[in-house]
C-alpha positions as CSV (number, residue, x, y, z in Angstrom):
1,X,38.6,59.4,64.1
2,X,36.4,57.3,66.6
3,X,36.2,58.8,70.1
4,X,36.2,57.0,73.4
5,X,32.5,57.3,73.8
6,X,31.7,56.0,70.4
7,X,31.2,52.4,69.4
8,X,34.4,50.5,68.5
9,X,35.1,49.8,64.9
10,X,35.6,46.0,65.5
11,X,39.2,46.2,64.3
12,X,41.5,44.4,66.7
13,X,44.6,46.1,68.1
14,X,47.9,45.4,66.4
15,X,50.3,47.2,68.9
16,X,51.8,44.9,71.6
17,X,52.7,47.8,73.9
18,X,51.2,48.0,77.4
19,X,48.3,50.5,77.2
20,X,48.8,53.8,78.8
21,X,46.3,56.2,79.9
22,X,45.7,58.9,77.4
23,X,43.2,60.2,74.9
24,X,44.0,57.6,72.2
25,X,42.7,54.2,72.8
26,X,45.2,51.3,72.4
27,X,43.6,49.9,69.3
28,X,44.2,53.2,67.5
29,X,47.9,53.5,68.3
30,X,50.9,52.2,66.3
31,X,50.8,51.6,62.5
32,X,47.0,52.3,62.3
33,X,47.1,55.8,63.8
34,X,48.3,57.3,60.6
35,X,45.5,55.9,58.4
36,X,42.5,55.8,60.7
37,X,41.8,59.4,59.8
38,X,41.2,58.3,56.2
39,X,39.4,55.0,56.7
40,X,37.4,56.0,59.8
41,X,34.4,57.2,57.8
42,X,34.4,53.9,55.9
43,X,34.4,51.6,59.0
44,X,30.9,50.9,60.1
45,X,30.5,51.1,63.9
46,X,29.0,48.1,65.7
47,X,28.9,44.7,63.9
48,X,32.2,43.6,62.3
49,X,32.7,44.5,58.7
50,X,32.7,40.8,57.7
51,X,29.0,40.4,58.3
52,X,28.2,41.4,54.8
53,X,30.7,38.9,53.4
54,X,28.8,36.1,55.1
55,X,25.9,36.5,52.7
56,X,28.1,35.3,49.8
57,X,29.7,31.9,49.5
58,X,32.9,32.7,47.6
59,X,35.6,35.4,47.5
60,X,37.8,36.5,44.7
61,X,41.5,37.4,44.6
62,X,42.5,39.5,47.6
63,X,39.5,38.7,49.5
64,X,37.1,40.8,47.5
65,X,33.6,39.3,47.7
66,X,32.3,37.8,44.5
67,X,29.0,39.1,43.1
68,X,25.9,37.3,44.4
69,X,24.8,36.6,40.9
70,X,28.0,34.7,40.1
71,X,27.8,32.7,43.3
72,X,24.3,31.6,42.5
73,X,25.4,30.5,39.0
74,X,28.1,28.4,40.7
75,X,25.5,26.7,42.9
76,X,23.4,26.0,39.8
77,X,26.6,24.5,38.0
78,X,27.3,22.4,41.2
79,X,23.7,20.9,41.0
80,X,24.2,20.1,37.3
81,X,27.5,18.4,38.0
82,X,26.1,16.3,40.8
83,X,23.1,15.3,38.6
84,X,25.4,14.1,35.9
85,X,27.7,12.0,38.1
86,X,28.1,8.5,36.7
87,X,26.0,5.9,38.5
88,X,23.6,8.6,40.0
89,X,20.0,7.6,39.4
90,X,18.3,9.8,36.7
91,X,15.6,12.3,37.9
92,X,12.0,11.5,37.1
93,X,11.1,11.7,33.5
94,X,14.7,11.1,32.2
95,X,16.1,7.8,31.1
96,X,19.7,6.9,31.9
97,X,20.0,4.9,28.7
98,X,18.2,7.2,26.3
99,X,20.4,9.0,23.9
100,X,20.0,12.7,23.5
101,X,22.1,12.9,20.4
102,X,24.2,10.6,18.2
103,X,24.2,6.9,17.9
104,X,25.9,6.1,21.2
105,X,26.1,7.8,24.6
106,X,28.8,10.2,25.1
107,X,31.5,8.9,27.5
108,X,31.5,10.5,30.9
109,X,28.1,12.2,30.5
110,X,27.6,15.7,29.4
111,X,25.9,18.9,30.5
112,X,22.2,19.0,29.9
113,X,21.3,21.6,27.2
114,X,19.0,23.2,29.8
115,X,22.0,24.0,32.0
116,X,23.5,26.3,29.4
117,X,22.4,30.0,29.4
118,X,21.1,30.9,26.0
119,X,22.3,34.0,24.1
120,X,20.7,37.1,25.4
121,X,19.8,35.7,28.8
122,X,19.8,38.2,31.6
123,X,21.1,37.8,35.2
124,X,18.9,38.3,38.2
125,X,20.2,41.9,38.6
126,X,19.7,42.9,35.0
127,X,23.3,42.3,33.9
128,X,23.4,40.8,30.4
129,X,25.0,37.3,30.5
130,X,26.9,36.4,27.3
131,X,26.8,32.7,26.5
132,X,30.0,31.0,25.3
133,X,30.1,30.2,21.5
134,X,28.3,27.0,20.5
135,X,31.6,25.0,20.2
136,X,31.8,21.2,20.3
137,X,32.6,19.8,23.7
138,X,35.3,17.2,24.2
139,X,32.6,14.6,25.0
140,X,30.9,15.3,21.7
141,X,34.2,15.1,19.7
142,X,34.9,11.7,21.4
143,X,31.4,10.5,20.5
144,X,31.8,11.6,16.9
145,X,35.2,9.9,16.8
146,X,33.8,6.7,18.2
147,X,31.0,6.7,15.7
148,X,33.4,7.1,12.8
149,X,35.7,4.4,14.2
150,X,32.7,2.0,14.7
151,X,31.5,2.5,11.1
152,X,35.0,2.1,9.8
153,X,35.5,-1.2,11.7
154,X,32.2,-2.6,10.4
155,X,33.0,-1.7,6.9
156,X,36.5,-3.2,7.2
157,X,35.1,-6.5,8.5
158,X,32.4,-6.6,5.8
159,X,34.9,-5.9,3.0
160,X,37.4,-8.4,4.3
161,X,34.9,-11.3,4.5
162,X,33.3,-10.4,1.2
163,X,36.6,-10.4,-0.6
164,X,37.4,-13.7,1.1
165,X,34.2,-15.2,-0.1
166,X,34.9,-14.0,-3.6
167,X,38.2,-15.8,-3.5
168,X,36.5,-19.0,-2.2
169,X,34.0,-18.8,-5.1
170,X,36.9,-18.7,-7.6
171,X,38.8,-21.7,-6.3
172,X,36.0,-23.9,-4.9
173,X,34.8,-25.4,-8.2
174,X,38.3,-26.7,-8.8
175,X,38.7,-28.1,-5.3
176,X,35.5,-30.0,-4.7
177,X,33.7,-32.4,-6.8
178,X,30.2,-30.9,-7.4
179,X,26.9,-32.5,-7.0
180,X,24.0,-32.2,-9.5
181,X,22.3,-28.8,-9.5
182,X,18.7,-28.6,-8.1
183,X,16.2,-26.4,-10.0
184,X,13.0,-25.0,-8.7
185,X,9.7,-24.5,-10.5
186,X,10.0,-21.7,-12.9
187,X,13.7,-21.0,-12.5
188,X,16.2,-23.7,-13.6
189,X,19.6,-23.9,-12.0
190,X,22.7,-22.8,-13.9
191,X,24.8,-25.5,-15.4
192,X,28.0,-26.2,-13.4
193,X,30.5,-23.7,-14.6
194,X,34.1,-24.2,-15.5
195,X,36.5,-22.4,-13.2
196,X,36.8,-18.7,-14.0
197,X,36.4,-15.2,-12.7
198,X,32.7,-15.1,-13.3
199,X,32.2,-17.6,-10.4
200,X,33.1,-14.9,-7.9
201,X,29.5,-13.6,-8.4
202,X,27.5,-16.4,-10.1
203,X,28.6,-19.2,-7.8
204,X,26.2,-18.1,-5.1
205,X,23.0,-18.8,-7.0
206,X,22.1,-21.9,-5.0
207,X,19.1,-23.4,-3.4
208,X,16.7,-20.9,-1.9
209,X,18.3,-18.1,-4.0
210,X,16.5,-19.6,-7.0
211,X,13.1,-19.4,-5.2
212,X,13.6,-15.8,-4.4
213,X,14.7,-14.9,-8.0
214,X,11.7,-16.8,-9.4
215,X,9.3,-14.9,-7.1
216,X,11.1,-11.5,-7.9
217,X,10.6,-12.1,-11.6
218,X,7.2,-13.9,-11.9
219,X,5.5,-13.5,-8.5
220,X,3.8,-16.2,-6.4
221,X,2.1,-19.3,-7.8
222,X,-0.7,-21.1,-5.9
223,X,0.3,-24.6,-4.8
224,X,3.9,-24.7,-5.8
225,X,5.5,-24.1,-2.3
226,X,6.4,-20.5,-3.1
227,X,4.1,-19.1,-0.3
228,X,6.6,-20.3,2.2
229,X,9.0,-17.4,1.2
230,X,7.9,-14.1,2.6
231,X,7.5,-11.2,0.1
232,X,9.7,-8.3,1.2
233,X,13.1,-9.5,0.0
234,X,12.0,-10.6,-3.4
235,X,10.0,-7.4,-3.8
236,X,13.1,-5.3,-3.1
237,X,15.2,-7.5,-5.4
238,X,12.6,-7.0,-8.1
239,X,12.7,-3.2,-7.7
240,X,16.6,-3.0,-7.7
241,X,16.6,-5.7,-10.5
242,X,14.7,-3.4,-12.8
243,X,18.1,-1.7,-13.3
244,X,20.7,-4.4,-12.8
245,X,18.8,-7.6,-13.3
246,X,17.1,-9.9,-10.7
247,X,20.2,-11.8,-9.4
248,X,22.4,-8.7,-9.2
249,X,19.4,-6.9,-7.5
250,X,19.1,-9.6,-4.9
251,X,22.8,-9.5,-4.4
252,X,22.9,-5.8,-3.9
253,X,19.9,-5.8,-1.5
254,X,21.5,-8.6,0.6
255,X,24.9,-7.1,0.9
256,X,23.7,-3.5,1.5
257,X,21.3,-4.8,4.2
258,X,24.1,-6.8,5.9
259,X,26.4,-3.8,6.0
260,X,23.6,-1.7,7.5
261,X,22.8,-4.4,10.0
262,X,26.4,-4.6,11.2
263,X,26.6,-0.9,11.8
264,X,23.4,-0.8,13.8
265,X,24.4,-4.0,15.7
266,X,27.8,-2.5,16.6
267,X,26.3,0.6,18.2
268,X,23.5,-1.3,19.9
269,X,26.0,-3.7,21.4
270,X,28.4,-0.9,22.5
271,X,25.5,0.7,24.4
272,X,24.2,-2.6,25.8
273,X,27.5,-4.3,26.7
274,X,30.8,-2.7,25.7
275,X,32.8,-1.5,22.7
276,X,35.1,-4.5,22.9
277,X,32.2,-7.0,22.9
278,X,30.7,-5.0,20.0
279,X,33.8,-5.6,17.9
280,X,33.9,-9.3,18.7
281,X,30.2,-9.6,18.0
282,X,30.5,-8.1,14.5
283,X,33.5,-10.1,13.6
284,X,32.1,-13.3,15.0
285,X,28.8,-12.9,13.1
286,X,30.6,-12.2,9.8
287,X,32.9,-15.3,10.3
288,X,30.4,-17.7,11.6
289,X,30.6,-20.9,9.6
290,X,27.2,-20.3,7.9
291,X,27.5,-16.5,7.5
292,X,27.9,-16.8,3.7
293,X,24.1,-16.9,3.7
294,X,24.2,-13.3,4.9
295,X,26.2,-12.3,1.7
296,X,24.1,-14.4,-0.6
297,X,20.7,-13.3,-2.1
298,X,18.9,-14.8,0.9
299,X,16.5,-12.9,3.2
300,X,18.7,-13.5,6.3
301,X,20.6,-10.2,6.1
302,X,17.5,-8.1,5.5
303,X,15.7,-9.8,8.4
304,X,18.8,-9.2,10.6
305,X,18.8,-5.5,9.7
306,X,15.1,-4.9,10.6
307,X,15.4,-7.0,13.9
308,X,18.4,-5.1,15.2
309,X,16.9,-1.8,14.2
310,X,13.7,-2.7,16.1
311,X,15.7,-3.2,19.2
312,X,17.8,-0.1,18.7
313,X,14.7,2.0,18.3
314,X,13.0,0.5,21.4
315,X,16.1,1.1,23.6
316,X,15.7,4.8,22.7
317,X,12.0,5.0,23.3
318,X,11.2,5.5,19.6
319,X,8.4,2.9,19.7
320,X,6.6,3.5,16.5
321,X,9.9,3.2,14.6
322,X,10.7,0.0,16.5
323,X,7.2,-1.4,15.7
324,X,7.7,-0.4,12.0
325,X,11.0,-2.2,11.8
326,X,9.3,-5.2,13.4
327,X,6.6,-5.1,10.8
328,X,9.1,-5.1,8.0
329,X,10.9,-8.0,9.6
330,X,7.7,-10.0,9.8
331,X,7.1,-9.5,6.1
332,X,10.7,-10.7,5.5
333,X,10.6,-13.9,7.5
334,X,8.1,-15.7,9.6
335,X,10.2,-15.4,12.6
336,X,9.6,-11.7,12.6
337,X,6.5,-12.3,14.6
338,X,8.7,-13.0,17.6
339,X,9.5,-9.3,17.8
340,X,6.0,-8.6,18.9
341,X,6.3,-10.2,22.4
342,X,9.9,-9.0,22.6
343,X,8.9,-5.4,22.1
344,X,5.9,-5.8,24.4
345,X,8.2,-7.1,27.2
346,X,10.6,-4.2,26.7
347,X,7.7,-1.8,26.9
348,X,6.6,-3.3,30.2
349,X,10.0,-3.2,31.6
350,X,10.4,0.4,30.7
351,X,7.0,1.3,32.2
352,X,8.0,-0.4,35.5
353,X,11.1,1.7,35.6
354,X,9.2,5.0,34.8
355,X,5.4,4.8,35.4
356,X,5.0,8.4,34.3
357,X,5.5,7.3,30.7
358,X,2.4,6.0,28.7
359,X,2.2,2.3,28.3
360,X,-0.6,1.8,25.9
361,X,1.0,3.5,22.9
362,X,4.2,1.4,23.4
363,X,2.1,-1.8,23.5
364,X,0.3,-0.7,20.4
365,X,3.6,-0.1,18.6
366,X,4.7,-3.6,19.8
367,X,1.8,-5.2,18.0
368,X,3.0,-4.0,14.5
369,X,5.2,-7.2,13.9
370,X,2.0,-9.3,14.2
371,X,0.3,-6.9,11.8
372,X,3.0,-7.5,9.3
373,X,2.4,-11.3,9.5
374,X,-1.4,-10.8,9.1
375,X,-0.9,-8.7,6.1
376,X,0.9,-11.5,4.3
377,X,-1.6,-14.1,5.4
378,X,-4.4,-11.7,4.2
379,X,-2.8,-11.6,0.8
380,X,-3.0,-15.3,0.5
381,X,-6.6,-15.3,1.7
382,X,-7.4,-12.9,-1.2
383,X,-5.2,-14.7,-3.7
384,X,-6.1,-18.3,-3.0
385,X,-8.8,-18.3,-0.3
386,X,-6.3,-19.9,2.1
387,X,-4.8,-17.5,4.6
388,X,-2.7,-20.3,6.2
389,X,-1.0,-21.1,2.9
390,X,2.4,-19.7,4.0
391,X,2.3,-22.0,7.0
392,X,0.6,-25.1,5.6
393,X,2.9,-25.2,2.7
394,X,5.8,-26.0,5.0
395,X,4.5,-29.5,4.5
396,X,5.9,-29.4,0.9
397,X,9.3,-29.2,2.6
398,X,8.4,-32.4,4.7
399,X,8.5,-30.4,7.9
400,X,6.4,-31.8,10.8
401,X,5.6,-30.6,14.4
402,X,7.7,-31.8,17.2
403,X,8.7,-30.8,20.7
404,X,11.9,-28.8,20.8
405,X,13.6,-31.2,23.3
406,X,12.6,-34.2,21.0
407,X,14.3,-32.4,18.1
408,X,17.5,-31.8,20.1
409,X,17.5,-35.5,21.4
410,X,17.0,-36.9,17.9
411,X,19.5,-34.4,16.4
412,X,22.1,-35.5,18.8
413,X,21.4,-39.2,18.2
414,X,21.7,-38.9,14.4
415,X,24.7,-36.6,14.6
416,X,26.8,-39.5,16.0
417,X,24.9,-42.4,14.5
418,X,26.0,-41.8,10.9
419,X,29.6,-40.7,11.4
420,X,31.6,-42.0,8.5
421,X,28.5,-42.9,6.4
422,X,27.6,-41.3,3.1
423,X,25.9,-38.0,3.8
424,X,26.4,-38.6,7.5
425,X,28.5,-35.5,7.8
426,X,25.5,-33.2,7.4
427,X,24.0,-34.3,10.7
428,X,27.3,-33.7,12.6
429,X,27.7,-30.3,11.0
430,X,24.3,-29.2,12.0
431,X,24.9,-30.4,15.6
432,X,28.3,-28.8,15.9
433,X,27.0,-25.4,15.0
434,X,23.6,-25.5,16.8
435,X,24.8,-26.8,20.2
436,X,27.3,-24.0,21.0
437,X,24.5,-21.5,20.1
438,X,22.2,-23.2,22.6
439,X,24.8,-23.2,25.3
440,X,25.4,-19.5,24.8
441,X,21.7,-18.9,24.9
442,X,21.6,-20.7,28.3
443,X,24.4,-18.5,29.5
444,X,22.4,-15.5,28.2
445,X,19.6,-16.2,30.6
446,X,21.6,-14.5,33.4
447,X,23.3,-11.8,31.4
448,X,20.8,-10.2,28.9
449,X,17.6,-8.2,29.1
450,X,14.2,-9.8,29.2
451,X,13.3,-8.6,25.7
452,X,16.5,-9.9,24.2
453,X,15.8,-13.3,25.8
454,X,12.3,-13.4,24.4
455,X,13.6,-12.8,20.9
456,X,16.5,-15.3,21.3
457,X,14.6,-18.1,22.7
458,X,11.5,-17.5,20.5
459,X,13.8,-17.6,17.5
460,X,15.2,-20.9,18.7
461,X,12.1,-22.8,19.9
462,X,9.9,-22.1,16.8
463,X,12.2,-23.7,14.3
464,X,13.0,-26.6,16.7
465,X,9.2,-27.2,16.9
466,X,8.7,-27.6,13.1
467,X,11.4,-29.9,11.7
468,X,12.4,-32.2,8.8
469,X,12.2,-35.7,10.2
470,X,15.0,-37.1,8.2
471,X,17.4,-34.3,9.4
472,X,16.2,-32.8,12.6
473,X,18.5,-29.8,12.8
474,X,18.4,-28.9,9.1
475,X,18.7,-25.2,8.4
476,X,19.1,-24.4,12.1
477,X,22.7,-23.3,11.4
478,X,21.3,-20.7,9.1
479,X,18.3,-19.6,11.3
480,X,20.6,-18.8,14.2
481,X,22.4,-16.0,12.1
482,X,19.6,-13.5,12.9
483,X,19.6,-14.3,16.6
484,X,22.2,-11.6,17.5
485,X,21.7,-11.9,21.4
486,X,23.3,-15.3,21.0
487,X,26.5,-13.7,19.5
488,X,26.4,-11.2,22.4
489,X,26.5,-14.0,24.8
490,X,29.3,-15.8,23.0
491,X,31.4,-12.6,22.7
492,X,30.7,-11.5,26.3
493,X,31.5,-14.9,27.7
494,X,34.7,-15.1,25.8
495,X,35.7,-11.7,27.1
496,X,35.0,-12.7,30.7
497,X,37.1,-15.9,30.3
498,X,39.8,-13.8,28.6
499,X,39.8,-16.0,25.5
500,X,41.8,-14.2,22.8
501,X,39.7,-12.9,20.0
502,X,41.8,-14.8,17.3
503,X,41.2,-18.1,19.2
504,X,37.5,-17.5,18.9
505,X,37.4,-16.4,15.3
506,X,40.1,-18.6,13.6
507,X,38.1,-21.9,13.9
508,X,34.9,-20.1,12.9
509,X,36.6,-18.7,9.8
510,X,38.0,-22.2,8.8
511,X,34.4,-23.5,9.1
512,X,33.2,-20.6,6.9
513,X,35.6,-21.5,4.2
514,X,34.8,-25.2,4.3
515,X,31.0,-24.8,4.3
516,X,31.1,-22.0,1.6
517,X,33.1,-24.4,-0.7
518,X,30.5,-27.2,-0.2
519,X,27.6,-24.9,-0.8
520,X,29.0,-23.5,-4.0
521,X,29.3,-27.1,-5.3
522,X,25.7,-27.9,-4.4
523,X,26.3,-29.8,-1.2
524,X,23.2,-29.7,1.1
525,X,24.2,-26.9,3.4
526,X,21.0,-24.9,3.6
């Protein structure tokens, strides 16, 4: 019991009766009188008993204070949740677009591995904290499911178009009157076949395929124009061809590279733009009117794979991998050298965003595509004493230097000058395929990253500066296949304008069928 002369307990009176003089204070009358004898020793005199509770920030059921250790853990979890909020700027040293795991970022963010207590961790008061089992989170399951669905989509598009081209190869010889085959030095063209099932595979041995097969079997010859074809694709075709033959080897290399390029392009696009644009980009690339070159034993698909992989690696700060992919691209096609300035620009942009990261190693990795070009030029210096042979032998193909705008003006003029004339359709086909890509590239100036624009416009301006005078836009419909940022722009623009995907793909697929049939019958689509 607490006497009158002692400090009050701080517990307020609960009896509404008028106080009467007596030995028992009013706040100790009523219902509390019977229990104060028991709880009196537990009630601290002076400050209210709630003072101790103020030192913690949470209470459990029934008002019981939660242990300070748990409250501190909650505060740490709150900081982690605030840090991972979408749209919140990343802390120094961390990149918002860098993947910690998997191929694509997990939706909704995820807890940092550092925020999870490890097994055996001890609390601040010595109590052992048991970490939850290492189970997959919902975000990780969504990410894994998205990866599987993306790969399945790419494989489905690839298989569908590949089967469609097989069908076209079977029926094209019976539908179109063929032209005379064109052989190359050291590799004669096959005689025009009768319609049959063998055409599904053999009908694609046309034009530059013969050059690649000749180089794969016999190597380069000085002065015959073969130096214009860069070495990596025929080298791989030769290696695989040791088992299955040169043509089948080139066929397998090209198609395997294309499938890999589609998968990497899908996930790069989904992280750069959106999942919907990624699907449209993959479908549009495979159904572009000249996409049959990607399925033929040409170097386009291998170059596309290395180019996309270089961008994918640079976006994830894997710079030496990006540079290595650029080096391989530069030994596949001469346009691979454009990856050097593109990667350098990406390195500078990243450095401006985070100046704590080293710049010089990134720039050093960005020079590797130029090293790839120099390696091939050095081979010709050792072989023939002419390190510019791969560039100078372009004259064998009657290509001359020109300003890009002059090429476009002349290409537009010839496209409509010879409408209805013999062979006049080639000029119009070139123009109809190149101009939409140029328009999309202009649109991309306001939509894409600087490094993507360097690659896109470098890949456009170089071929437009070295042209065949009689047909200014010749081969440009094939060259644009590797310029995947242009397909990003087309797909993203169609999505913003709410153009149905089928309305974009149906005309392209029709053009693919027509140009495939013409190429199979030796018409000059190259």
